[in-house]
KOLTOR-896144 format. One record per residue (C-alpha): x, y, z. Coordinates in steps of 0.5 Angstrom, whole numbers, always signed. Layout:
BEGIN
+-------+-------+-------+
:     X :     Y :     Z :
+-------+-------+-------+
:     X :     Y :     Z :
...
+-------+-------+-------+
//
This chain:
BEGIN
+-------+-------+-------+
:     X :     Y :     Z :
+-------+-------+-------+
:   +23 :    +2 :   +35 :
:   +25 :    -5 :   +34 :
:   +22 :    -7 :   +41 :
:   +16 :    -3 :   +40 :
:   +14 :    -6 :   +33 :
:   +15 :   -13 :   +35 :
:   +11 :   -12 :   +42 :
:    +5 :    -9 :   +37 :
:    +5 :   -15 :   +33 :
:    +5 :   -20 :   +38 :
:    -1 :   -16 :   +42 :
:    -5 :   -15 :   +36 :
:    -4 :   -22 :   +33 :
:    -6 :   -25 :   +40 :
:   -12 :   -21 :   +41 :
:   -15 :   -22 :   +34 :
:   -17 :   -30 :   +35 :
:   -14 :   -32 :   +29 :
:    -9 :   -39 :   +28 :
:    -2 :   -37 :   +30 :
:    +1 :   -41 :   +25 :
:    +1 :   -42 :   +18 :
:    +4 :   -47 :   +14 :
:   +10 :   -45 :    +8 :
:   +13 :   -49 :    +3 :
:   +20 :   -51 :    +5 :
:   +23 :   -48 :    -1 :
:   +20 :   -41 :    +1 :
:   +23 :   -42 :    +8 :
:   +30 :   -44 :    +5 :
:   +29 :   -38 :    +0 :
:   +27 :   -33 :    +5 :
:   +33 :   -35 :   +10 :
:   +38 :   -34 :    +4 :
:   +35 :   -27 :    +2 :
:   +38 :   -21 :    +1 :
:   +34 :   -16 :    -2 :
:   +26 :   -16 :    +0 :
:   +21 :   -12 :    -4 :
:   +14 :   -12 :    -1 :
:    +8 :   -10 :    -6 :
:    +2 :    -8 :    -2 :
:    -5 :    -6 :    -5 :
:   -12 :    -4 :    -2 :
:   -13 :   -11 :    +1 :
:    -8 :    -9 :    +7 :
:   -12 :    -3 :    +9 :
:   -19 :    -6 :    +8 :
:   -16 :   -10 :   +14 :
:   -16 :    -3 :   +18 :
:   -23 :    -2 :   +16 :
:   -22 :    +2 :   +10 :
:   -27 :    +1 :    +4 :
:   -23 :    -2 :    -2 :
:   -23 :    +2 :    -8 :
:   -27 :    -3 :   -12 :
:   -34 :    -6 :   -11 :
:   -40 :    -3 :    -8 :
:   -37 :    -1 :    -1 :
:   -32 :    +4 :    -5 :
:   -39 :    +8 :    -8 :
:   -40 :   +15 :    -5 :
:   -47 :   +18 :    -6 :
:   -47 :   +13 :   -12 :
:   -41 :   +15 :   -15 :
:   -36 :   +11 :   -18 :
:   -29 :   +12 :   -16 :
:   -27 :   +12 :   -23 :
:   -32 :   +18 :   -24 :
:   -29 :   +22 :   -19 :
:   -21 :   +21 :   -19 :
:   -20 :   +24 :   -26 :
:   -17 :   +31 :   -28 :
:   -24 :   +32 :   -32 :
:   -28 :   +31 :   -26 :
:   -24 :   +36 :   -22 :
:   -24 :   +41 :   -27 :
:   -32 :   +40 :   -28 :
:   -34 :   +40 :   -20 :
:   -28 :   +41 :   -16 :
:   -33 :   +42 :   -10 :
:   -35 :   +35 :   -11 :
:   -29 :   +32 :   -12 :
:   -26 :   +35 :    -6 :
:   -32 :   +33 :    -2 :
:   -31 :   +26 :    -3 :
:   -23 :   +26 :    -2 :
:   -25 :   +30 :    +5 :
:   -30 :   +24 :    +7 :
:   -24 :   +19 :    +5 :
:   -19 :   +23 :    +9 :
:   -24 :   +23 :   +15 :
:   -24 :   +15 :   +14 :
:   -17 :   +15 :   +14 :
:   -16 :   +19 :   +20 :
:   -20 :   +14 :   +24 :
:   -16 :    +8 :   +22 :
:   -10 :    +5 :   +25 :
:    -5 :    +0 :   +22 :
:    -6 :    -7 :   +23 :
:    -1 :   -13 :   +24 :
:    +0 :   -13 :   +17 :
:    +3 :    -6 :   +17 :
:    +7 :    -7 :   +23 :
:   +10 :   -14 :   +20 :
:   +12 :   -10 :   +14 :
:   +16 :    -5 :   +18 :
:   +19 :   -10 :   +22 :
:   +21 :   -14 :   +16 :
:   +25 :    -7 :   +14 :
:   +29 :    -8 :   +20 :
:   +31 :   -15 :   +19 :
:   +33 :   -14 :   +11 :
:   +39 :    -9 :   +10 :
:   +36 :    -8 :    +3 :
:   +29 :    -7 :    +3 :
:   +23 :    -3 :    -1 :
:   +16 :    -3 :    +0 :
:   +12 :    -1 :    -6 :
:    +5 :    +1 :    -5 :
:    -1 :    +3 :    -9 :
:    -5 :    +5 :    -2 :
:    -5 :   +13 :    -1 :
:    -7 :   +13 :    +6 :
:    +0 :   +13 :    +9 :
:    -2 :    +8 :   +14 :
:    +5 :    +4 :   +13 :
:    +9 :   +11 :   +15 :
:    +5 :   +11 :   +21 :
:    +7 :    +3 :   +22 :
:   +14 :    +5 :   +22 :
:   +16 :    +3 :   +15 :
:   +21 :    +9 :   +12 :
:   +24 :    +6 :    +5 :
:   +18 :    +6 :    +1 :
:   +15 :    +8 :    -6 :
:    +8 :   +11 :    -6 :
:    +6 :   +10 :   -13 :
:    -1 :   +13 :   -13 :
:    +1 :   +19 :    -8 :
:    -1 :   +20 :    -1 :
:    -8 :   +23 :    +1 :
:    -5 :   +28 :    +6 :
:    -2 :   +32 :    +1 :
:    -4 :   +37 :    -3 :
:    -2 :   +40 :   -10 :
:    -3 :   +47 :   -13 :
:    -6 :   +47 :   -19 :
:    -3 :   +53 :   -22 :
:    +5 :   +52 :   -19 :
:    +5 :   +45 :   -18 :
:    +7 :   +46 :   -10 :
:    +6 :   +40 :    -6 :
:    +4 :   +41 :    +2 :
:    +2 :   +37 :    +7 :
:    -5 :   +38 :   +10 :
:    -8 :   +34 :   +16 :
:   -14 :   +38 :   +17 :
:   -20 :   +33 :   +18 :
:   -25 :   +36 :   +16 :
:   -22 :   +41 :   +11 :
:   -23 :   +48 :   +13 :
:   -25 :   +50 :    +6 :
:   -27 :   +46 :    +0 :
:   -24 :   +46 :    -4 :
:   -17 :   +48 :    -1 :
:   -13 :   +54 :    -4 :
:    -6 :   +55 :    -5 :
:    -3 :   +59 :    +1 :
:    +2 :   +62 :    -4 :
:    -2 :   +64 :   -10 :
:    -9 :   +63 :    -8 :
:   -10 :   +58 :   -14 :
:   -14 :   +51 :   -13 :
:   -11 :   +45 :   -10 :
:   -12 :   +38 :   -12 :
:   -10 :   +32 :    -8 :
:    -3 :   +30 :    -9 :
:    -6 :   +23 :   -12 :
:    -5 :   +20 :   -19 :
:   -11 :   +20 :   -22 :
:   -14 :   +16 :   -28 :
:   -11 :   +18 :   -34 :
:    -5 :   +21 :   -31 :
:    +2 :   +18 :   -31 :
:    +6 :   +16 :   -24 :
:   +12 :   +20 :   -23 :
:   +18 :   +17 :   -27 :
:   +23 :   +17 :   -22 :
:   +19 :   +13 :   -17 :
:   +17 :    +8 :   -23 :
:   +24 :    +7 :   -25 :
:   +26 :    +5 :   -18 :
:   +20 :    +0 :   -17 :
:   +21 :    -3 :   -23 :
:   +29 :    -4 :   -22 :
:   +28 :    -6 :   -15 :
:   +23 :   -11 :   -16 :
:   +28 :   -14 :   -22 :
:   +34 :   -14 :   -17 :
:   +30 :   -17 :   -11 :
:   +31 :   -25 :    -9 :
:   +24 :   -25 :    -5 :
:   +18 :   -21 :    -7 :
:   +12 :   -21 :    -3 :
:    +5 :   -19 :    -6 :
:    +0 :   -17 :    -1 :
:    -8 :   -15 :    -2 :
:    -7 :   -13 :    -9 :
:   -12 :   -14 :   -14 :
:    -7 :   -15 :   -19 :
:   -11 :   -11 :   -25 :
:    -8 :    -4 :   -24 :
:    -2 :    -3 :   -28 :
:    +4 :    -2 :   -28 :
:    +4 :    -5 :   -21 :
:    +1 :   -11 :   -23 :
:    +7 :   -13 :   -27 :
:   +12 :   -12 :   -22 :
:   +12 :   -19 :   -19 :
:   +13 :   -22 :   -26 :
:   +19 :   -18 :   -27 :
:   +21 :   -20 :   -20 :
:   +20 :   -27 :   -22 :
:   +24 :   -26 :   -29 :
:   +30 :   -24 :   -25 :
:   +30 :   -30 :   -20 :
:   +26 :   -28 :   -14 :
:   +22 :   -32 :   -10 :
:   +15 :   -29 :   -11 :
:   +10 :   -30 :    -5 :
:    +3 :   -28 :    -6 :
:    -2 :   -27 :    +0 :
:    -9 :   -25 :    -1 :
:   -16 :   -28 :    +1 :
:   -17 :   -30 :    -6 :
:   -14 :   -32 :   -12 :
:   -12 :   -26 :   -17 :
:    -9 :   -25 :   -24 :
:    -2 :   -25 :   -21 :
:    -2 :   -33 :   -19 :
:    +1 :   -35 :   -25 :
:    +7 :   -31 :   -23 :
:    +7 :   -33 :   -16 :
:   +12 :   -39 :   -13 :
:    +6 :   -40 :    -7 :
:    +0 :   -37 :    -6 :
:    -3 :   -36 :    +1 :
:   -11 :   -35 :    +1 :
:   -11 :   -32 :    +8 :
:   -11 :   -25 :   +12 :
:    -5 :   -21 :   +11 :
:    -5 :   -20 :   +19 :
:    -5 :   -27 :   +20 :
:    +1 :   -29 :   +15 :
:    +6 :   -23 :   +15 :
:    +7 :   -24 :   +23 :
:    +9 :   -31 :   +22 :
:   +14 :   -29 :   +16 :
:   +17 :   -24 :   +21 :
:   +17 :   -30 :   +26 :
:   +21 :   -34 :   +21 :
:   +25 :   -29 :   +19 :
:   +27 :   -27 :   +26 :
:   +29 :   -34 :   +27 :
:   +34 :   -34 :   +21 :
:   +38 :   -28 :   +24 :
+-------+-------+-------+
//
């Protein structure tokens, strides 16, 4: 897996035609070399580099619906067919997407650090495809459904779905996407793990997140308060800039492979 991951990173980076070097502060290199506990937080920006629409903005619209109008329990109870048609469309997009160099770079960083955690706000599952194992999917996973009556969770990879809305094979009740919708709470155990590991980290990297969605938006601040070096990678400045030691306004598919090279040179 290690050789495969490195090979994919090198091949994809070479084919993208991007600059092959990124300048990091000496302090970042020093802290990366000394780091024992690495936490990476990712948002929609990293998946946008795989061609997936971001959750916000005009590109995230579907039939003139905003995600906030569909990703709610009220919308599902009002019209489960429309909600599932939207998720079926999204599942089709994800099924055709592939991890990019940033996804593979994060998987490689997990191999380089004994104490590693990925916290992702994304529901597309691309990190798992890339090989990352130790992760917290804060908002769930689009490939899993949950029985509305019994709460049973099962994996469903049908694309397109055979029936809309899908029904529980055990009791026949409607199933919903196993996604944390607006107005719902993130699983307490997952959230506790994310908070605790962020606070214990000595290197914290945020990638492609808007910095506006709580509770994820507060995790870099917790890491910084705990003594971690915080690096933000995003195409534009976000509200997280005040918690970062350094900001790189470049593609994560360019920056993260360079961090991998630097980390490899220390090991």
